[in-house]
DRENKOL-318474 format. One record per residue: x, y, z of N, C-alpha, C in turn; residue in one letter; residue number from 1. Coordinates in steps of 0.05 Angstrom, whole numbers, always signed. Layout:
// residues N
X	Y	Z	X	Y	Z	X	Y	Z	a	NUM
...
//
This chain:
// residues 194
+508	-3185	+896	+501	-3157	+894	+472	-3154	+902	x	1
+466	-3134	+919	+438	-3129	+927	+423	-3117	+904	x	2
+397	-3116	+907	+380	-3104	+886	+387	-3074	+882	x	3
+392	-3060	+904	+399	-3032	+902	+426	-3028	+888	x	4
+445	-3045	+895	+471	-3043	+882	+469	-3050	+852	x	5
+453	-3070	+846	+450	-3078	+817	+436	-3055	+802	x	6
+416	-3042	+814	+402	-3020	+801	+422	-2997	+796	x	7
+439	-2991	+816	+458	-2969	+812	+479	-2977	+790	x	8
+487	-3002	+790	+506	-3011	+769	+494	-3008	+742	x	9
+469	-3016	+739	+455	-3013	+713	+453	-2983	+705	x	10
+447	-2966	+724	+445	-2937	+718	+472	-2926	+710	x	11
+493	-2935	+723	+520	-2925	+716	+528	-2934	+688	x	12
+523	-2959	+682	+529	-2970	+655	+512	-2956	+634	x	13
+486	-2953	+639	+469	-2940	+620	+476	-2910	+615	x	14
+483	-2897	+637	+491	-2868	+635	+515	-2866	+616	x	15
+536	-2883	+620	+559	-2882	+603	+552	-2888	+574	x	16
+535	-2908	+570	+528	-2916	+543	+511	-2895	+529	x	17
+492	-2883	+543	+476	-2861	+531	+493	-2837	+524	x	18
+513	-2831	+541	+531	-2809	+535	+548	-2815	+510	x	19
+556	-2840	+508	+574	-2848	+486	+559	-2851	+459	x	20
+535	-2863	+460	+521	-2870	+435	+494	-2856	+431	x	21
+485	-2842	+452	+458	-2830	+450	+437	-2851	+455	x	22
+412	-2841	+458	+390	-2859	+464	+386	-2879	+441	x	23
+385	-2870	+417	+380	-2888	+394	+402	-2908	+390	x	24
+427	-2901	+396	+449	-2920	+392	+453	-2940	+414	x	25
+440	-2936	+437	+442	-2954	+459	+420	-2975	+458	x	26
+425	-2998	+469	+405	-3019	+470	+405	-3033	+498	x	27
+382	-3045	+504	+380	-3060	+530	+401	-3083	+529	x	28
+404	-3095	+506	+423	-3117	+504	+452	-3107	+511	x	29
+460	-3084	+501	+487	-3074	+507	+489	-3066	+536	x	30
+469	-3054	+547	+469	-3047	+575	+473	-3072	+592	x	31
+458	-3093	+586	+460	-3118	+600	+488	-3131	+597	x	32
+498	-3131	+572	+524	-3143	+567	+546	-3128	+583	x	33
+546	-3102	+582	+566	-3086	+597	+564	-3090	+627	x	34
+540	-3095	+636	+536	-3099	+665	+540	-3128	+673	x	35
+542	-3146	+654	+547	-3174	+660	+522	-3188	+670	x	36
+498	-3179	+660	+473	-3191	+668	+457	-3198	+643	x	37
+435	-3211	+646	+417	-3217	+624	+398	-3194	+619	x	38
+387	-3192	+595	+367	-3171	+589	+344	-3170	+608	x	39
+333	-3194	+617	+310	-3193	+635	+316	-3178	+662	x	40
+341	-3177	+670	+348	-3162	+694	+344	-3132	+690	x	41
+352	-3123	+666	+347	-3094	+660	+317	-3089	+659	x	42
+302	-3106	+646	+273	-3102	+644	+260	-3103	+672	x	43
+270	-3121	+689	+259	-3123	+716	+262	-3098	+732	x	44
+285	-3085	+729	+291	-3060	+745	+278	-3035	+733	x	45
+277	-3034	+706	+269	-3008	+693	+247	-3011	+672	x	46
+239	-3035	+665	+218	-3038	+646	+227	-3036	+617	x	47
+251	-3027	+612	+262	-3024	+585	+280	-3001	+583	x	48
+289	-2995	+558	+308	-2974	+553	+296	-2946	+560	x	49
+271	-2941	+553	+259	-2915	+560	+258	-2911	+590	x	50
+253	-2931	+605	+252	-2929	+634	+279	-2922	+647	x	51
+299	-2936	+638	+326	-2930	+649	+336	-2903	+640	x	52
+330	-2896	+615	+338	-2870	+605	+324	-2848	+621	x	53
+298	-2851	+627	+284	-2831	+642	+296	-2827	+670	x	54
+304	-2848	+683	+316	-2846	+710	+343	-2831	+707	x	55
+359	-2838	+687	+385	-2825	+683	+381	-2795	+678	x	56
+363	-2788	+661	+358	-2760	+655	+347	-2745	+679	x	57
+329	-2757	+694	+318	-2744	+718	+340	-2738	+738	x	58
+358	-2757	+742	+380	-2753	+761	+398	-2731	+752	x	59
+405	-2730	+727	+422	-2709	+717	+409	-2682	+719	x	60
+383	-2681	+712	+369	-2655	+714	+368	-2645	+742	x	61
+363	-2663	+761	+362	-2656	+789	+389	-2645	+798	x	62
+410	-2658	+790	+437	-2650	+798	+444	-2622	+787	x	63
+438	-2618	+762	+445	-2592	+749	+427	-2570	+761	x	64
+401	-2575	+763	+383	-2555	+773	+390	-2547	+802	x	65
+397	-2567	+818	+405	-2561	+846	+430	-2544	+846	x	66
+450	-2551	+830	+475	-2535	+829	+470	-2506	+821	x	67
+454	-2502	+801	+449	-2475	+791	+431	-2459	+810	x	68
+410	-2471	+820	+392	-2456	+838	+406	-2450	+865	x	69
+424	-2468	+873	+439	-2462	+898	+457	-2438	+895	x	70
+465	-2432	+870	+483	-2409	+865	+467	-2383	+863	x	71
+440	-2385	+862	+423	-2361	+859	+412	-2352	+885	x	72
+413	-2326	+890	+402	-2314	+915	+394	-2286	+909	x	73
+370	-2278	+919	+360	-2251	+913	+376	-2230	+928	x	74
+390	-2237	+949	+404	-2216	+964	+433	-2213	+956	x	75
+440	-2224	+933	+467	-2223	+923	+470	-2201	+903	x	76
+494	-2190	+901	+501	-2170	+880	+495	-2184	+853	x	77
+481	-2170	+835	+474	-2182	+809	+498	-2193	+793	x	78
+521	-2179	+794	+544	-2189	+778	+555	-2214	+791	x	79
+556	-2216	+817	+565	-2240	+830	+546	-2263	+825	x	80
+520	-2257	+825	+500	-2276	+819	+504	-2288	+791	x	81
+509	-2271	+772	+514	-2280	+745	+539	-2298	+743	x	82
+561	-2289	+757	+585	-2304	+758	+581	-2332	+770	x	83
+566	-2333	+792	+562	-2359	+805	+545	-2378	+788	x	84
+524	-2367	+775	+507	-2384	+758	+522	-2394	+734	x	85
+538	-2377	+721	+554	-2387	+698	+574	-2407	+707	x	86
+587	-2402	+730	+607	-2421	+740	+594	-2448	+748	x	87
+570	-2447	+759	+556	-2471	+767	+550	-2489	+743	x	88
+542	-2477	+721	+537	-2493	+696	+563	-2504	+686	x	89
+583	-2488	+684	+609	-2497	+673	+622	-2518	+691	x	90
+618	-2516	+717	+628	-2536	+736	+614	-2562	+731	x	91
+588	-2561	+726	+573	-2586	+721	+582	-2598	+694	x	92
+586	-2582	+674	+596	-2592	+648	+623	-2606	+652	x	93
+640	-2593	+668	+667	-2603	+672	+667	-2629	+689	x	94
+651	-2630	+710	+652	-2653	+728	+633	-2675	+720	x	95
+613	-2669	+704	+593	-2688	+696	+589	-2688	+666	x	96
+611	-2691	+652	+610	-2689	+622	+590	-2709	+610	x	97
+590	-2734	+619	+571	-2753	+608	+542	-2744	+613	x	98
+537	-2734	+637	+510	-2725	+644	+501	-2702	+626	x	99
+519	-2683	+622	+512	-2660	+605	+508	-2669	+577	x	100
+525	-2687	+567	+520	-2697	+539	+493	-2710	+536	x	101
+484	-2724	+557	+458	-2737	+556	+436	-2715	+556	x	102
+439	-2695	+573	+418	-2674	+575	+415	-2658	+549	x	103
+436	-2652	+535	+434	-2635	+512	+425	-2649	+487	x	104
+424	-2675	+488	+414	-2690	+465	+383	-2688	+465	x	105
+371	-2691	+442	+342	-2690	+441	+331	-2715	+456	x	106
+312	-2710	+473	+300	-2732	+489	+280	-2747	+471	x	107
+281	-2773	+470	+262	-2788	+454	+235	-2792	+469	x	108
+235	-2785	+494	+210	-2789	+510	+192	-2766	+504	x	109
+168	-2772	+495	+149	-2751	+487	+135	-2739	+511	x	110
+147	-2718	+521	+135	-2703	+544	+146	-2675	+545	x	111
+133	-2658	+560	+142	-2631	+562	+162	-2628	+586	x	112
+165	-2649	+601	+184	-2648	+623	+206	-2668	+618	x	113
+228	-2665	+632	+250	-2684	+628	+267	-2678	+604	x	114
+266	-2654	+593	+283	-2647	+571	+301	-2624	+579	x	115
+322	-2620	+564	+340	-2598	+570	+326	-2571	+568	x	116
+308	-2568	+549	+293	-2543	+546	+275	-2538	+570	x	117
+263	-2559	+582	+247	-2555	+606	+264	-2548	+630	x	118
+288	-2559	+631	+307	-2552	+652	+314	-2523	+650	x	119
+321	-2514	+626	+328	-2486	+622	+305	-2468	+629	x	120
+281	-2476	+623	+257	-2461	+630	+254	-2458	+660	x	121
+259	-2480	+675	+258	-2479	+704	+279	-2459	+715	x	122
+303	-2461	+704	+325	-2443	+713	+318	-2414	+706	x	123
+307	-2409	+682	+299	-2382	+674	+278	-2371	+693	x	124
+260	-2388	+703	+239	-2379	+722	+252	-2369	+748	x	125
+272	-2384	+757	+287	-2375	+781	+301	-2348	+776	x	126
+314	-2347	+753	+329	-2322	+746	+309	-2299	+743	x	127
+286	-2304	+731	+266	-2283	+727	+258	-2271	+753	x	128
+253	-2288	+773	+245	-2278	+799	+266	-2260	+811	x	129
+291	-2269	+810	+313	-2254	+821	+317	-2228	+806	x	130
+316	-2229	+780	+319	-2204	+764	+296	-2185	+770	x	131
+272	-2195	+773	+249	-2178	+779	+253	-2162	+805	x	132
+265	-2175	+825	+271	-2161	+850	+291	-2139	+845	x	133
+312	-2146	+831	+333	-2126	+825	+323	-2103	+807	x	134
+307	-2110	+787	+296	-2090	+769	+279	-2070	+784	x	135
+261	-2081	+801	+243	-2064	+817	+259	-2045	+835	x	136
+280	-2056	+848	+296	-2040	+866	+311	-2018	+852	x	137
+316	-2021	+826	+331	-2001	+811	+314	-1984	+792	x	138
+287	-1987	+794	+269	-1971	+779	+265	-1980	+750	x	139
+272	-2005	+744	+267	-2016	+717	+240	-2031	+717	x	140
+229	-2035	+694	+204	-2049	+691	+209	-2079	+697	x	141
+197	-2088	+719	+201	-2116	+728	+188	-2136	+708	x	142
+170	-2127	+691	+157	-2144	+671	+178	-2154	+651	x	143
+199	-2139	+647	+220	-2147	+628	+239	-2167	+639	x	144
+236	-2174	+664	+254	-2194	+676	+253	-2221	+662	x	145
+230	-2229	+652	+227	-2254	+638	+244	-2254	+612	x	146
+243	-2232	+597	+259	-2230	+573	+289	-2232	+579	x	147
+298	-2217	+599	+326	-2218	+606	+335	-2245	+617	x	148
+317	-2257	+632	+324	-2284	+643	+328	-2304	+621	x	149
+310	-2304	+601	+313	-2322	+578	+339	-2317	+563	x	150
+345	-2291	+559	+370	-2284	+544	+395	-2294	+560	x	151
+396	-2289	+585	+419	-2296	+601	+422	-2327	+603	x	152
+401	-2341	+609	+402	-2370	+611	+409	-2382	+584	x	153
+398	-2372	+563	+404	-2383	+536	+433	-2378	+529	x	154
+444	-2355	+535	+472	-2349	+529	+490	-2368	+544	x	155
+485	-2372	+570	+503	-2389	+586	+500	-2418	+577	x	156
+475	-2427	+572	+471	-2455	+565	+484	-2462	+538	x	157
+480	-2445	+518	+492	-2450	+492	+523	-2449	+493	x	158
+533	-2431	+509	+562	-2430	+512	+572	-2455	+526	x	159
+557	-2465	+545	+564	-2490	+559	+564	-2514	+539	x	160
+545	-2515	+521	+545	-2536	+501	+570	-2534	+483	x	161
+577	-2510	+475	+600	-2505	+458	+625	-2514	+473	x	162
+628	-2505	+498	+652	-2511	+514	+655	-2540	+520	x	163
+633	-2555	+521	+634	-2584	+526	+653	-2598	+507	x	164
+654	-2589	+482	+671	-2602	+462	+699	-2589	+459	x	165
+700	-2563	+462	+726	-2549	+457	+744	-2547	+481	x	166
+732	-2543	+504	+746	-2541	+530	+768	-2520	+531	x	167
+766	-2501	+514	+785	-2478	+514	+769	-2453	+509	x	168
+774	-2432	+523	+793	-2428	+545	+784	-2443	+570	x	169
+799	-2440	+592	+792	-2452	+618	+764	-2443	+626	x	170
+751	-2459	+641	+723	-2453	+649	+721	-2427	+664	x	171
+740	-2420	+681	+739	-2395	+695	+740	-2371	+676	x	172
+756	-2374	+655	+758	-2353	+635	+732	-2351	+619	x	173
+720	-2374	+612	+695	-2374	+598	+674	-2360	+615	x	174
+673	-2366	+640	+653	-2353	+658	+658	-2323	+659	x	175
+683	-2315	+661	+690	-2286	+661	+681	-2272	+636	x	176
+684	-2285	+613	+675	-2273	+588	+645	-2272	+586	x	177
+631	-2292	+596	+602	-2291	+596	+592	-2268	+613	x	178
+604	-2265	+636	+596	-2243	+654	+603	-2216	+641	x	179
+627	-2215	+629	+635	-2190	+616	+614	-2182	+595	x	180
+606	-2200	+578	+586	-2194	+557	+559	-2186	+570	x	181
+550	-2203	+589	+524	-2197	+600	+524	-2172	+617	x	182
+545	-2167	+632	+546	-2144	+650	+553	-2118	+635	x	183
+573	-2119	+618	+582	-2095	+605	+570	-2089	+578	x	184
+558	-2110	+565	+547	-2107	+538	+569	-2104	+518	x	185
+563	-2106	+493	+583	-2105	+472	+597	-2079	+470	x	186
+584	-2057	+477	+596	-2031	+475	+616	-2024	+497	x	187
+616	-2040	+519	+633	-2034	+541	+650	-2059	+550	x	188
+656	-2077	+532	+671	-2101	+540	+698	-2093	+552	x	189
+705	-2107	+573	+732	-2103	+585	+752	-2119	+567	x	190
+776	-2110	+564	+796	-2123	+548	+806	-2149	+561	x	191
+809	-2149	+587	+818	-2173	+601	+800	-2178	+625	x	192
+776	-2191	+621	+758	-2194	+643	+768	-2214	+663	x	193
+760	-2209	+689	+768	-2227	+710	+743	-2238	+723	x	194
//
């Protein structure tokens, strides 16, 4: 196995282990055992458990942030924008369950970056910019875009965490209900949203 292949193997093993047991429950020894290598190989590639965890988290954050920001565009109808963003998060939860489990756990690494909350903050910044454009175009106070961005991102993210474990209703239906609530508000909910 080449060094690159070994590194990827260790990342795959560590990702599965962190998703299964969390950071505190995983050990370099178990990563090495599952990969069929000695502990020094893990230390050589990543310096230790914190190093391999940081790489796993960074990759997951990049994947999720890319998926969500790719779904956001200022020239899109706001309702479609909301549908695409909610669907992007739920698609990630569905296709990358282990990755999402890792992201929503508290990060043991003491920093302001590399955590789920910092990822949500980055996403909210993108949403704030887009909402600001739409608010201005419709005569609303663009300064309130930050508040609405936080509310929308928080609603979708917490629902994604809930859906991670229950998986009902179908993700398309969950996205439709999120959009229904955000778009219509509680006083105008549709009975059967699409």
